[in-house]
Legacy VTK file of the C-alpha trace (Angstrom):
# vtk DataFile Version 3.0
C-alpha trace
ASCII
DATASET POLYDATA
POINTS 384 float
-25.328 25.023 79.720
-28.431 25.073 77.520
-31.280 23.096 79.107
-33.842 23.306 76.309
-33.712 21.040 73.301
-32.067 22.493 70.222
-34.528 22.461 67.327
-32.508 21.517 64.244
-34.134 21.398 60.809
-32.290 19.535 58.039
-33.327 20.652 54.538
-32.506 18.884 51.274
-34.124 18.249 47.925
-31.986 16.053 45.655
-30.717 12.502 45.782
-27.051 13.405 46.446
-28.067 15.664 49.328
-30.356 13.010 50.768
-27.634 10.345 50.677
-25.305 12.546 52.685
-27.894 14.074 55.026
-29.848 10.911 55.901
-27.243 9.500 58.314
-26.933 12.938 59.926
-30.705 13.188 60.438
-30.564 9.739 62.050
-27.694 10.796 64.331
-29.455 14.008 65.383
-32.634 12.079 66.209
-30.640 9.944 68.657
-29.467 12.964 70.657
-31.481 13.639 73.801
-30.781 17.363 73.645
-31.831 17.824 70.018
-35.253 17.951 68.408
-34.550 16.846 64.849
-36.851 17.993 62.046
-36.560 17.128 58.372
-37.838 19.204 55.450
-37.520 18.187 51.795
-38.078 20.511 48.865
-38.284 17.599 46.397
-36.222 19.477 43.825
-35.814 15.914 42.501
-38.910 13.938 43.448
-38.536 10.292 42.442
-34.801 9.936 43.093
-35.168 11.688 46.445
-37.985 9.382 47.559
-35.901 6.265 46.924
-33.237 7.493 49.351
-35.803 8.399 51.995
-37.156 4.864 51.741
-33.719 3.240 52.034
-32.883 5.155 55.207
-36.393 4.966 56.676
-36.910 8.733 56.824
-40.311 10.440 56.821
-40.037 14.215 56.290
-41.849 16.521 58.685
-42.342 18.996 55.827
-42.448 18.356 52.063
-42.598 21.327 49.681
-42.961 19.064 46.617
-41.702 21.803 44.287
-40.636 19.685 41.296
-42.342 20.539 38.012
-41.700 19.761 34.322
-38.990 21.902 32.696
-38.179 23.601 35.974
-35.511 26.294 35.865
-33.053 27.528 38.447
-35.292 30.555 38.991
-38.439 28.505 39.612
-36.592 26.193 42.012
-35.197 29.124 43.991
-38.470 31.068 44.073
-40.591 28.100 45.165
-38.084 27.141 47.855
-37.968 30.655 49.269
-41.739 31.023 49.403
-42.336 27.525 50.763
-39.665 27.696 53.434
-40.913 31.040 54.713
-44.093 29.316 55.859
-42.239 26.257 57.183
-39.990 28.417 59.347
-42.931 30.372 60.710
-44.566 27.101 61.800
-41.515 25.183 63.053
-39.327 28.018 64.390
-36.041 26.079 64.270
-32.928 27.205 66.149
-30.672 25.975 63.361
-31.162 25.085 59.703
-28.787 22.567 58.139
-28.202 22.570 54.381
-25.915 20.427 52.322
-23.382 21.198 49.654
-24.121 23.158 46.523
-27.635 22.633 45.198
-30.216 25.295 44.472
-32.150 23.882 47.435
-29.147 24.469 49.711
-28.687 28.066 48.553
-32.412 28.860 48.735
-32.788 27.327 52.191
-29.768 29.210 53.520
-31.122 32.473 52.106
-34.608 31.820 53.495
-33.111 31.055 56.931
-31.066 34.271 56.783
-34.219 36.237 55.954
-35.831 34.606 59.012
-32.761 35.379 61.167
-32.218 31.673 61.791
-28.707 30.299 62.139
-27.425 28.174 59.237
-25.125 25.161 59.332
-23.434 24.170 56.063
-22.667 20.469 55.726
-19.878 19.776 53.194
-18.571 23.324 53.400
-15.534 24.821 51.706
-15.425 23.049 48.348
-14.208 25.347 45.565
-13.091 25.348 41.938
-12.845 29.185 41.851
-14.607 29.190 38.480
-18.118 30.497 39.041
-19.423 28.831 35.890
-17.907 25.388 36.485
-19.654 23.540 37.892
-22.719 25.647 37.169
-24.627 26.632 39.258
-23.011 24.643 42.055
-19.860 26.746 42.503
-21.788 29.928 43.258
-24.419 28.074 45.292
-21.854 26.733 47.753
-19.890 29.992 47.853
-23.026 31.982 48.681
-24.098 29.436 51.309
-20.670 29.880 52.870
-21.297 33.630 53.129
-24.673 33.017 54.805
-23.709 30.179 57.151
-22.848 30.427 60.838
-21.479 26.890 61.184
-19.260 25.287 58.549
-18.732 21.515 58.590
-15.708 20.878 56.352
-14.943 17.376 55.082
-11.190 17.950 54.662
-8.373 20.278 55.760
-8.233 21.710 52.224
-11.890 22.731 52.495
-11.173 24.430 55.834
-8.226 26.257 54.262
-10.438 27.513 51.417
-12.737 29.119 53.990
-9.805 30.590 55.909
-8.573 32.292 52.736
-12.043 33.802 52.366
-11.911 35.169 55.913
-14.215 32.504 57.418
-12.650 31.072 60.575
-15.379 31.266 63.223
-17.719 28.277 63.577
-15.581 26.047 61.349
-15.322 22.327 62.188
-13.304 19.620 60.399
-15.620 16.605 60.326
-14.953 14.287 57.372
-17.670 13.593 54.835
-21.030 12.151 55.877
-21.214 9.989 52.732
-18.695 7.610 54.313
-21.131 7.244 57.224
-23.936 6.504 54.761
-22.023 3.660 53.150
-21.935 1.691 56.385
-25.700 1.339 55.885
-25.905 0.772 52.141
-23.058 -1.625 51.200
-23.720 -5.280 51.979
-22.004 -8.453 50.706
-25.367 -10.217 50.294
-26.991 -7.329 48.399
-29.200 -8.318 45.462
-29.819 -5.796 42.673
-33.289 -5.014 41.373
-31.752 -4.540 37.909
-31.176 -8.149 36.886
-28.230 -7.504 34.564
-26.253 -6.317 37.595
-26.839 -9.660 39.318
-25.671 -11.543 36.224
-22.363 -9.731 35.630
-19.151 -11.683 36.182
-17.464 -9.336 38.648
-14.541 -11.715 39.260
-13.785 -12.779 35.698
-14.443 -9.419 33.978
-13.272 -5.864 34.571
-16.546 -4.094 35.275
-16.369 -0.316 34.858
-19.117 1.719 36.522
-19.840 4.887 34.515
-21.852 8.023 35.187
-21.910 11.129 33.007
-24.565 13.808 33.233
-23.196 17.245 34.194
-24.477 20.290 32.330
-20.999 21.620 31.636
-20.260 18.391 29.719
-23.180 18.854 27.324
-22.126 19.202 23.711
-18.588 18.499 22.494
-17.210 17.272 25.855
-19.876 14.591 26.131
-19.317 13.561 22.518
-15.632 12.996 23.331
-16.449 11.100 26.539
-18.899 8.750 24.827
-16.512 8.125 21.924
-13.787 7.241 24.434
-16.113 4.839 26.253
-16.936 3.151 22.952
-13.247 2.752 22.138
-12.569 1.210 25.566
-15.444 -1.263 25.154
-14.348 -2.242 21.638
-10.634 -2.511 22.465
-10.775 -4.487 25.705
-13.018 -7.594 25.502
-12.457 -8.259 29.223
-14.301 -5.016 30.044
-17.991 -4.698 30.867
-19.232 -1.086 30.953
-22.244 -0.415 33.165
-23.767 3.023 32.600
-26.970 4.037 34.418
-28.011 6.744 31.966
-29.370 9.982 33.404
-32.943 10.805 32.370
-31.899 14.060 30.685
-32.900 13.820 26.974
-29.534 15.348 26.052
-27.634 12.621 27.899
-29.929 9.873 26.652
-29.454 10.843 23.009
-25.669 11.018 22.995
-25.196 7.901 25.134
-27.404 5.709 22.963
-26.001 7.109 19.724
-22.444 6.188 20.687
-22.920 3.073 22.796
-25.936 1.146 21.513
-25.201 -2.212 19.937
-22.108 -3.154 21.969
-22.519 -6.474 23.761
-20.259 -5.462 26.655
-21.957 -2.109 27.277
-25.017 -2.079 29.510
-27.056 1.124 29.313
-29.535 0.830 32.162
-32.027 3.190 33.804
-30.827 5.288 36.765
-30.286 3.217 39.903
-30.784 4.145 43.533
-28.032 4.836 46.038
-27.954 1.295 47.437
-27.515 -0.176 43.975
-24.832 2.352 43.016
-22.851 1.802 46.190
-23.016 -1.966 45.824
-22.123 -1.776 42.118
-19.035 0.251 43.020
-18.133 -2.220 45.766
-18.026 -4.996 43.137
-16.616 -3.162 40.114
-13.034 -2.810 38.854
-12.983 0.985 38.500
-15.231 4.038 38.196
-15.405 6.659 35.423
-17.600 9.597 36.388
-18.323 13.318 36.262
-20.163 13.051 39.589
-18.839 14.804 42.670
-20.100 12.297 45.212
-18.646 9.221 43.527
-15.182 10.768 43.809
-15.585 10.439 47.583
-17.498 7.169 47.708
-15.447 4.962 45.378
-12.114 5.508 47.183
-13.752 4.342 50.419
-14.340 1.047 48.601
-10.809 0.839 47.181
-11.853 1.640 43.607
-9.786 3.897 41.306
-11.727 6.826 39.846
-11.210 8.630 36.535
-12.982 11.993 36.711
-14.578 13.018 33.411
-14.286 16.759 34.009
-11.793 19.539 33.369
-11.436 20.322 37.075
-12.596 19.012 40.407
-13.557 20.700 43.667
-12.241 17.577 45.399
-8.478 17.833 44.814
-7.692 15.903 47.997
-8.354 12.599 46.247
-6.115 13.587 43.333
-3.299 14.371 45.783
-3.958 11.158 47.717
-3.807 9.155 44.489
-7.301 7.622 44.617
-8.568 9.814 41.742
-7.111 10.992 38.421
-8.504 13.892 36.438
-9.188 12.438 32.988
-10.713 15.606 31.573
-13.066 15.540 28.586
-10.608 14.943 25.738
-10.842 11.592 23.951
-7.104 10.798 23.914
-6.517 11.544 27.597
-9.523 9.522 28.751
-8.463 6.531 26.651
-4.841 6.745 27.840
-5.717 6.789 31.551
-8.228 3.969 31.152
-5.636 1.926 29.242
-3.137 2.401 32.067
-5.509 1.083 34.711
-6.682 -1.808 32.532
-3.196 -2.994 31.552
-0.815 -1.955 34.358
-1.459 -3.807 37.657
1.025 -1.628 39.543
-0.731 1.574 38.468
-4.085 0.067 39.423
-2.889 -1.088 42.849
-1.372 2.308 43.611
-4.783 3.944 43.176
-6.830 1.164 44.762
-4.761 1.084 47.957
-4.287 4.830 48.485
-5.749 6.186 51.725
-9.201 7.735 51.450
-8.932 11.415 52.494
-12.666 11.953 52.946
-13.673 10.336 56.177
-13.719 7.562 58.737
-17.462 7.032 59.194
-17.752 9.409 62.174
-18.625 12.692 60.434
-22.240 12.737 61.642
-21.174 12.271 65.247
-18.711 15.168 64.958
-21.364 17.440 63.409
-23.895 16.618 66.122
-21.227 17.195 68.791
-20.338 20.534 67.181
-23.985 21.627 67.250
-24.295 20.684 70.924
-21.073 22.583 71.669
-22.240 25.678 69.780
-25.536 25.755 71.675
-23.931 25.150 75.079
-24.813 21.495 75.604
-21.169 20.398 75.501
-18.162 22.055 77.104
-15.611 21.101 74.452
-15.721 20.983 70.644
-15.311 17.653 68.852
-11.793 16.543 67.953
-11.256 17.296 64.247
-11.251 14.521 61.650
-7.762 13.101 61.338
-6.606 14.309 64.736
LINES 1 385
384 0 1 2 3 4 5 6 7 8 9 10 11 12 13 14 15 16 17 18 19 20 21 22 23 24 25 26 27 28 29 30 31 32 33 34 35 36 37 38 39 40 41 42 43 44 45 46 47 48 49 50 51 52 53 54 55 56 57 58 59 60 61 62 63 64 65 66 67 68 69 70 71 72 73 74 75 76 77 78 79 80 81 82 83 84 85 86 87 88 89 90 91 92 93 94 95 96 97 98 99 100 101 102 103 104 105 106 107 108 109 110 111 112 113 114 115 116 117 118 119 120 121 122 123 124 125 126 127 128 129 130 131 132 133 134 135 136 137 138 139 140 141 142 143 144 145 146 147 148 149 150 151 152 153 154 155 156 157 158 159 160 161 162 163 164 165 166 167 168 169 170 171 172 173 174 175 176 177 178 179 180 181 182 183 184 185 186 187 188 189 190 191 192 193 194 195 196 197 198 199 200 201 202 203 204 205 206 207 208 209 210 211 212 213 214 215 216 217 218 219 220 221 222 223 224 225 226 227 228 229 230 231 232 233 234 235 236 237 238 239 240 241 242 243 244 245 246 247 248 249 250 251 252 253 254 255 256 257 258 259 260 261 262 263 264 265 266 267 268 269 270 271 272 273 274 275 276 277 278 279 280 281 282 283 284 285 286 287 288 289 290 291 292 293 294 295 296 297 298 299 300 301 302 303 304 305 306 307 308 309 310 311 312 313 314 315 316 317 318 319 320 321 322 323 324 325 326 327 328 329 330 331 332 333 334 335 336 337 338 339 340 341 342 343 344 345 346 347 348 349 350 351 352 353 354 355 356 357 358 359 360 361 362 363 364 365 366 367 368 369 370 371 372 373 374 375 376 377 378 379 380 381 382 383
């Protein structure tokens, strides 16, 4: 059995990563046999900082790489160079990365160059189209090739890795975002955006919307926004709440289609606490986000995914999510069904969430202790 503490460094740089890694960092810090370190790249600065504040995390290292008009190449280069120095100073036994961001890929590559073991949180998601989502599909695939430990949210993710020949060091854990929501969702929560406090969540059908993915730029986003306008104009009982991404492309198309409608609320981006609590109160979710496909079902909210494909097919099979695509007619038809057919709505709202039970962080920490000889048995897999 290993007597020394295991030095584990968790690395993340964007808001979605931070949401899902924060409860894991907290769990690792509670383990007597683990020295938990946290490094942020700040690939997204402001949105990242809000999550750190919510969870009370202070990074041990902060690369602060964000710059105006940053490209995938500048993000990757600055991460690699910055992490080389961090690893030389900290000398971790294990580096944990999350998901599919450029930070995750760069950190995994930097750890490989330093001959440091890599653990991949949220491993095994695939669309098998390397350009959709871009660059996420190749980021997560390459991290999978570099990783030594693979923490899969679902059996389907584990099966994806098995088909790729990855079977050693694979653990079925559930998704850490479900753990995060036990901290963020509260019945007495008060929003900082006043319009969210004033909405009639009981008398109206509030639809929470997000739409920002690069692959939806252009004609797909035009169709999505036109469909949202039709829904708002056709159903007076609907209130659309859309925190609009700061991308100038997204801002322009959203305001062009949706300005001037009394039941459409285009608001600035909101932090994770506000988004989770908005979803807890809303009627349904329409999104091209990956994370919301996992979070909303945990709250019993149907999700229409505004994308052509999803790397989270488990929710589609479970019935909590429907793939609406990016075509106007299909989006409108699926929204109409949920707004007018109570049986269809209830079937989605009451389907079992396939993504977790709130114990993913404990399983990951147990798996790390087992791998490094601090535990004699591996954790029981999620769903066992």
